[in-house]
N, C-alpha and C positions, 0 to 999 in steps of 0.2 A: 084512173083518180081515185073512186070512191074507194078501189080496193085498197090501195096506199093508205088511206087514211080509215080503212075498219081496220089493217095491221098496225099501223103506227100508234092507234089513238089508245090501244090496252098498254102497250108498251109503254107509251108515256106515264100513264095511270100505274104502272108496278113501279117506274122505277123512281116517281115522286114520291109513291109510297114509304119507300124506300129509304128515302131519305126523311122522313116523318119518325120513322121507325129507330132511325140512329140517332136520334133527338133523343129518347126515351132508353136510351141505352144503359146499363149499368156497368158496363165494361171498366170503370174504375175502382169497381167493388168484386170483395173476393167472397162472391157469396156461397163455397162452398166452408167457410168460417162465420164463428161468431164471435162477438165480443160481448161482453158484461158491464154495461156502466150503472151506476146508480151517481144522483148529483142534482144539484138545484139549475133549473132554468135561471140565466142571464139576460138572454134575448127571445125571440119569437118573432120570425117575418112568417105570416099569415098571408101566404100569397099563393096564384097559379105559378109554373103548372105543380108547383110543389112548396111543401112547408120545409122552414129549415128552425131551426130549433139550436140556441147556443148556452150549450150546459155545461157547468163547471162542475170537476170530478175533482177528488182530494187522489192522489196519485204520490206514493210515497210519502206523506204529510204536506205535500205543498198540493193547490189549486192550478189546474190543468184546464182549459177549454178547447172540449169537444164539439165540433159542428156535425150535427146530426140532418142527412136529409130523409122527407117523409114524404106521405104522398100529398095529393090535391085537398083544398081546403072542402072539398064536397063529399070525396072519397072518406076522407077522416071524420068526417061530423056522420056520415052514414057506419062509420064503429062506434058510435057513440061519444067520440072526442067533442069537445066545446073548446073554443080559443080560450077559456078560463082555465081551462084544465092543465095548459101548457105556458099557461102566463109567465113573467117571472117572478121565482121566490119559489115556485111548484118544485117540488123532488120527485122524481122519476123514479123509476128502475127500466133500462132498456136493454135488448138483445138485440143488435145488429150485426151489419155484415161490413168489416173494415176495409179503411182503401189499402189497396194494392202497396202503393208506396208506403206503406205504415207511417204515415199521417193520423193526424188526432181526428178523422172523421170516418162517417160509417152511414150507413143506410138503414133505416128504423124500423123493422122485421115485426118486431113486438114492443110494447110498453107498459109498466102500470106505474098510477099512482094510488092513491087511499082511496078516489073513488071508483075508480074503473083497473079489471087486474088483467094481465096480460090481452091486451086487445091491441089491435094491430092499428098504426098509423102511419 
């Protein structure tokens, strides 16, 4: 019985960590491509496990709303960002990995504003 427990415990731990890793997968983004955006923050969701920025970008003369996924609040702050840097009305330049389905969303790689230049978010 003890031998069975010694074998099953590591297997169970391995399977559970696989589920956690899948949660943090970015498989829906094309991580080999980059999109460059510049726009005005319309809304910020400063929350765990990931921040979300709703950025209004002018596309062919018309406003288009993009949804940007960033890191966790703690990780973002370690990179020098504050909640005020991305509050509604802030103008941002963003380099991000686009969604594979072509919709207006991306995973932020680097971002800059008047205060911070090319900082990870």
